[in-house]
ZADO-1210 file (C-alpha; in nm, 4 decimals, padded with zeros to 6 digits):
<atoms>
<atom x="-08.2991" y="06.4879" z="01.7766" code="UNK" pos="1"/>
<atom x="-08.4427" y="06.7699" z="01.9838" code="UNK" pos="2"/>
<atom x="-08.7898" y="06.6130" z="01.9753" code="UNK" pos="3"/>
<atom x="-08.6574" y="06.2773" z="02.0918" code="UNK" pos="4"/>
<atom x="-08.4666" y="06.4413" z="02.3764" code="UNK" pos="5"/>
<atom x="-08.7806" y="06.6272" z="02.4845" code="UNK" pos="6"/>
<atom x="-08.9805" y="06.3067" z="02.4689" code="UNK" pos="7"/>
<atom x="-08.7185" y="06.1323" z="02.6818" code="UNK" pos="8"/>
<atom x="-08.7564" y="06.4032" z="02.9486" code="UNK" pos="9"/>
<atom x="-09.1245" y="06.3185" z="02.9971" code="UNK" pos="10"/>
<atom x="-09.0935" y="05.9456" z="02.9301" code="UNK" pos="11"/>
<atom x="-08.7817" y="05.8616" z="03.1261" code="UNK" pos="12"/>
<atom x="-08.8647" y="05.4947" z="03.1830" code="UNK" pos="13"/>
<atom x="-09.0265" y="05.4246" z="02.8442" code="UNK" pos="14"/>
<atom x="-08.8728" y="05.2581" z="02.5418" code="UNK" pos="15"/>
<atom x="-08.8302" y="05.5111" z="02.2611" code="UNK" pos="16"/>
<atom x="-08.8104" y="05.4053" z="01.8972" code="UNK" pos="17"/>
<atom x="-08.6641" y="05.6365" z="01.6342" code="UNK" pos="18"/>
<atom x="-08.8449" y="05.5292" z="01.3166" code="UNK" pos="19"/>
<atom x="-08.5566" y="05.6361" z="01.0950" code="UNK" pos="20"/>
<atom x="-08.6290" y="05.3802" z="00.8210" code="UNK" pos="21"/>
<atom x="-08.2595" y="05.3968" z="00.7375" code="UNK" pos="22"/>
<atom x="-08.1770" y="05.3388" z="00.3709" code="UNK" pos="23"/>
<atom x="-07.8042" y="05.4184" z="00.3682" code="UNK" pos="24"/>
<atom x="-07.5189" y="05.5099" z="00.6027" code="UNK" pos="25"/>
<atom x="-07.6514" y="05.2813" z="00.8748" code="UNK" pos="26"/>
<atom x="-07.3778" y="05.3644" z="01.1224" code="UNK" pos="27"/>
<atom x="-07.4388" y="05.7388" z="01.0907" code="UNK" pos="28"/>
<atom x="-07.8130" y="05.6957" z="01.1408" code="UNK" pos="29"/>
<atom x="-07.7521" y="05.4906" z="01.4552" code="UNK" pos="30"/>
<atom x="-07.5304" y="05.7663" z="01.5931" code="UNK" pos="31"/>
<atom x="-07.8081" y="06.0190" z="01.5261" code="UNK" pos="32"/>
<atom x="-08.0647" y="05.7947" z="01.6981" code="UNK" pos="33"/>
<atom x="-07.8296" y="05.7624" z="01.9957" code="UNK" pos="34"/>
<atom x="-07.7932" y="06.1422" z="02.0161" code="UNK" pos="35"/>
<atom x="-08.1719" y="06.1564" z="02.0400" code="UNK" pos="36"/>
<atom x="-08.1719" y="05.9059" z="02.3274" code="UNK" pos="37"/>
<atom x="-08.3518" y="05.6372" z="02.1257" code="UNK" pos="38"/>
<atom x="-08.3560" y="05.2798" z="02.2528" code="UNK" pos="39"/>
<atom x="-08.4511" y="05.1325" z="01.9148" code="UNK" pos="40"/>
<atom x="-08.3931" y="05.2535" z="01.5591" code="UNK" pos="41"/>
<atom x="-08.5255" y="05.1172" z="01.2320" code="UNK" pos="42"/>
<atom x="-08.3600" y="05.0193" z="00.9065" code="UNK" pos="43"/>
<atom x="-08.5368" y="04.9331" z="00.5834" code="UNK" pos="44"/>
<atom x="-08.5060" y="04.5580" z="00.5422" code="UNK" pos="45"/>
<atom x="-08.5069" y="04.5927" z="00.1655" code="UNK" pos="46"/>
<atom x="-08.1746" y="04.7771" z="00.1687" code="UNK" pos="47"/>
<atom x="-07.8299" y="04.6273" z="00.1110" code="UNK" pos="48"/>
<atom x="-07.6748" y="04.3889" z="00.3589" code="UNK" pos="49"/>
<atom x="-07.3847" y="04.6320" z="00.3968" code="UNK" pos="50"/>
<atom x="-07.6184" y="04.9098" z="00.5124" code="UNK" pos="51"/>
<atom x="-07.7902" y="04.6762" z="00.7574" code="UNK" pos="52"/>
<atom x="-07.4587" y="04.5411" z="00.8907" code="UNK" pos="53"/>
<atom x="-07.3222" y="04.8935" z="00.9299" code="UNK" pos="54"/>
<atom x="-07.6239" y="04.9856" z="01.1427" code="UNK" pos="55"/>
<atom x="-07.6124" y="04.6645" z="01.3469" code="UNK" pos="56"/>
<atom x="-07.2416" y="04.6936" z="01.4232" code="UNK" pos="57"/>
<atom x="-07.2699" y="05.0558" z="01.5366" code="UNK" pos="58"/>
<atom x="-07.5889" y="04.9805" z="01.7332" code="UNK" pos="59"/>
<atom x="-07.4174" y="04.7015" z="01.9253" code="UNK" pos="60"/>
<atom x="-07.1304" y="04.9388" z="02.0033" code="UNK" pos="61"/>
<atom x="-07.3684" y="05.2120" z="02.1262" code="UNK" pos="62"/>
<atom x="-07.6272" y="04.9906" z="02.2973" code="UNK" pos="63"/>
<atom x="-07.9201" y="05.0477" z="02.0626" code="UNK" pos="64"/>
<atom x="-08.1652" y="04.7841" z="01.9375" code="UNK" pos="65"/>
<atom x="-08.2149" y="04.7536" z="01.5596" code="UNK" pos="66"/>
<atom x="-08.5524" y="04.6781" z="01.4047" code="UNK" pos="67"/>
<atom x="-08.5754" y="04.5994" z="01.0339" code="UNK" pos="68"/>
<atom x="-08.8892" y="04.7290" z="00.8624" code="UNK" pos="69"/>
<atom x="-08.9899" y="04.4805" z="00.5916" code="UNK" pos="70"/>
<atom x="-09.2109" y="04.7238" z="00.4003" code="UNK" pos="71"/>
<atom x="-09.2117" y="04.6277" z="00.0280" code="UNK" pos="72"/>
<atom x="-09.0036" y="04.3120" z="00.0808" code="UNK" pos="73"/>
<atom x="-09.1308" y="04.0427" z="-00.1586" code="UNK" pos="74"/>
<atom x="-09.0269" y="03.7387" z="00.0470" code="UNK" pos="75"/>
<atom x="-09.0403" y="03.8550" z="00.4098" code="UNK" pos="76"/>
<atom x="-08.9568" y="03.5196" z="00.5693" code="UNK" pos="77"/>
<atom x="-08.6442" y="03.4641" z="00.3611" code="UNK" pos="78"/>
<atom x="-08.5284" y="03.8227" z="00.4104" code="UNK" pos="79"/>
<atom x="-08.6017" y="03.8071" z="00.7845" code="UNK" pos="80"/>
<atom x="-08.3759" y="03.5029" z="00.8163" code="UNK" pos="81"/>
<atom x="-08.0937" y="03.6906" z="00.6447" code="UNK" pos="82"/>
<atom x="-08.1521" y="03.9988" z="00.8605" code="UNK" pos="83"/>
<atom x="-08.1235" y="03.7867" z="01.1747" code="UNK" pos="84"/>
<atom x="-07.7933" y="03.6474" z="01.0415" code="UNK" pos="85"/>
<atom x="-07.6775" y="04.0096" z="01.0087" code="UNK" pos="86"/>
<atom x="-07.7670" y="04.0722" z="01.3740" code="UNK" pos="87"/>
<atom x="-08.1000" y="04.2569" z="01.3519" code="UNK" pos="88"/>
<atom x="-08.2889" y="04.2345" z="01.6824" code="UNK" pos="89"/>
<atom x="-08.6537" y="04.2826" z="01.5780" code="UNK" pos="90"/>
<atom x="-08.8284" y="04.2049" z="01.2502" code="UNK" pos="91"/>
<atom x="-09.1069" y="04.4467" z="01.1621" code="UNK" pos="92"/>
<atom x="-09.3746" y="04.3240" z="00.9236" code="UNK" pos="93"/>
<atom x="-09.5257" y="04.6349" z="00.7675" code="UNK" pos="94"/>
<atom x="-09.7866" y="04.6830" z="00.4964" code="UNK" pos="95"/>
<atom x="-09.7505" y="05.0412" z="00.3724" code="UNK" pos="96"/>
<atom x="-10.0341" y="05.2827" z="00.3002" code="UNK" pos="97"/>
<atom x="-10.0016" y="05.2618" z="-00.0784" code="UNK" pos="98"/>
<atom x="-10.0233" y="04.8822" z="-00.0734" code="UNK" pos="99"/>
<atom x="-10.3162" y="04.8985" z="00.1689" code="UNK" pos="100"/>
<atom x="-10.5020" y="05.1251" z="-00.0745" code="UNK" pos="101"/>
<atom x="-10.4035" y="04.9396" z="-00.3920" code="UNK" pos="102"/>
<atom x="-10.4568" y="04.5828" z="-00.2725" code="UNK" pos="103"/>
<atom x="-10.7054" y="04.6348" z="00.0100" code="UNK" pos="104"/>
<atom x="-10.4922" y="04.4463" z="00.2608" code="UNK" pos="105"/>
<atom x="-10.3400" y="04.5185" z="00.6006" code="UNK" pos="106"/>
<atom x="-10.0753" y="04.3492" z="00.8102" code="UNK" pos="107"/>
<atom x="-10.3488" y="04.1073" z="00.9239" code="UNK" pos="108"/>
<atom x="-10.3026" y="03.9417" z="00.5816" code="UNK" pos="109"/>
<atom x="-09.9545" y="03.8268" z="00.6866" code="UNK" pos="110"/>
<atom x="-10.0496" y="03.5736" z="00.9542" code="UNK" pos="111"/>
<atom x="-09.8403" y="03.2912" z="00.8081" code="UNK" pos="112"/>
<atom x="-09.5348" y="03.5154" z="00.7816" code="UNK" pos="113"/>
<atom x="-09.5837" y="03.6346" z="01.1399" code="UNK" pos="114"/>
<atom x="-09.5943" y="03.2746" z="01.2642" code="UNK" pos="115"/>
<atom x="-09.2848" y="03.1727" z="01.0695" code="UNK" pos="116"/>
<atom x="-09.0736" y="03.4743" z="01.1630" code="UNK" pos="117"/>
<atom x="-09.1725" y="03.4520" z="01.5300" code="UNK" pos="118"/>
<atom x="-08.9943" y="03.1161" z="01.5432" code="UNK" pos="119"/>
<atom x="-08.6579" y="03.2953" z="01.5248" code="UNK" pos="120"/>
<atom x="-08.7166" y="03.6628" z="01.6066" code="UNK" pos="121"/>
<atom x="-08.9101" y="03.9199" z="01.8011" code="UNK" pos="122"/>
<atom x="-09.1894" y="04.0460" z="01.5742" code="UNK" pos="123"/>
<atom x="-09.3393" y="04.3904" z="01.5272" code="UNK" pos="124"/>
<atom x="-09.6474" y="04.4456" z="01.3094" code="UNK" pos="125"/>
<atom x="-09.7672" y="04.7648" z="01.1420" code="UNK" pos="126"/>
<atom x="-09.9973" y="04.8670" z="00.8646" code="UNK" pos="127"/>
<atom x="-10.3679" y="04.9312" z="00.8872" code="UNK" pos="128"/>
<atom x="-10.4240" y="04.8123" z="01.2430" code="UNK" pos="129"/>
<atom x="-10.7346" y="04.9343" z="01.4233" code="UNK" pos="130"/>
<atom x="-10.9722" y="04.8329" z="01.7013" code="UNK" pos="131"/>
<atom x="-11.1654" y="04.5950" z="01.4761" code="UNK" pos="132"/>
<atom x="-10.8913" y="04.4028" z="01.2986" code="UNK" pos="133"/>
<atom x="-10.6258" y="04.3903" z="01.5715" code="UNK" pos="134"/>
<atom x="-10.8272" y="04.1141" z="01.7395" code="UNK" pos="135"/>
<atom x="-10.7451" y="03.8921" z="01.4387" code="UNK" pos="136"/>
<atom x="-10.3806" y="03.8972" z="01.5476" code="UNK" pos="137"/>
<atom x="-10.4120" y="03.8469" z="01.9218" code="UNK" pos="138"/>
<atom x="-10.3513" y="03.4715" z="01.9097" code="UNK" pos="139"/>
<atom x="-10.0267" y="03.5167" z="01.7173" code="UNK" pos="140"/>
<atom x="-09.6794" y="03.5502" z="01.8731" code="UNK" pos="141"/>
<atom x="-09.6441" y="03.9261" z="01.8226" code="UNK" pos="142"/>
<atom x="-09.4202" y="04.1324" z="02.0488" code="UNK" pos="143"/>
<atom x="-09.4990" y="04.4851" z="01.9253" code="UNK" pos="144"/>
<atom x="-09.8146" y="04.6301" z="01.7712" code="UNK" pos="145"/>
<atom x="-09.7747" y="04.9592" z="01.5835" code="UNK" pos="146"/>
<atom x="-10.0972" y="05.1536" z="01.5392" code="UNK" pos="147"/>
<atom x="-10.0811" y="05.4810" z="01.3506" code="UNK" pos="148"/>
<atom x="-10.3727" y="05.6135" z="01.1498" code="UNK" pos="149"/>
<atom x="-10.6425" y="05.4593" z="01.3682" code="UNK" pos="150"/>
<atom x="-10.5145" y="05.6851" z="01.6450" code="UNK" pos="151"/>
<atom x="-10.3955" y="05.9925" z="01.4566" code="UNK" pos="152"/>
<atom x="-10.7073" y="06.0209" z="01.2386" code="UNK" pos="153"/>
<atom x="-10.9455" y="05.9650" z="01.5299" code="UNK" pos="154"/>
<atom x="-11.1571" y="06.2438" z="01.6738" code="UNK" pos="155"/>
<atom x="-11.0511" y="06.1149" z="02.0177" code="UNK" pos="156"/>
<atom x="-10.6966" y="05.9732" z="01.9923" code="UNK" pos="157"/>
<atom x="-10.6636" y="05.9185" z="02.3669" code="UNK" pos="158"/>
<atom x="-10.9824" y="05.7113" z="02.3834" code="UNK" pos="159"/>
<atom x="-10.8786" y="05.4986" z="02.0854" code="UNK" pos="160"/>
<atom x="-10.5338" y="05.4456" z="02.2377" code="UNK" pos="161"/>
<atom x="-10.6860" y="05.3340" z="02.5683" code="UNK" pos="162"/>
<atom x="-10.9212" y="05.0945" z="02.3891" code="UNK" pos="163"/>
<atom x="-10.6354" y="04.9427" z="02.1901" code="UNK" pos="164"/>
<atom x="-10.4275" y="04.9000" z="02.5045" code="UNK" pos="165"/>
<atom x="-10.7212" y="04.7264" z="02.6717" code="UNK" pos="166"/>
<atom x="-10.7781" y="04.4994" z="02.3716" code="UNK" pos="167"/>
<atom x="-10.4140" y="04.3944" z="02.3515" code="UNK" pos="168"/>
<atom x="-10.3492" y="04.3933" z="02.7260" code="UNK" pos="169"/>
<atom x="-10.6679" y="04.2047" z="02.8046" code="UNK" pos="170"/>
<atom x="-10.5605" y="03.9227" z="02.5805" code="UNK" pos="171"/>
<atom x="-10.2004" y="03.8791" z="02.6951" code="UNK" pos="172"/>
</atoms>
């Protein structure tokens, strides 16, 4: 919470996401995210409907946006439809690190799912994005790009971040 509050002090007008990946006690996790001044919090889309609904109900009460992270969901389109019925605001398609290593895929492998889910929801994508492969997604209806390792493992994170912003921003 302290870190989020400090971040809010320097990023007053920015949207802050608390990547809580909530697995249980959704309402409690939303309250914690709110204490940290988050605008968006995440729930694991694979979790029970009751956990998701608990988070959504509390988030609506407190004015926070809920994003469901579909990491390890076998049928992301079907689950995304159910999550929207439960009131989730953003669907996050996410290919985790272990799956990236094991299967040699990234979120760029989910183009069909991105297209289908974008018909009824805002879409966030994460999992193995970098300067080279992000261009494969630029023609798709994606609202949020999440880039992690390509930035954090770079010898010049600021330069990589600027390049990614230019790649995405130059296309939109």
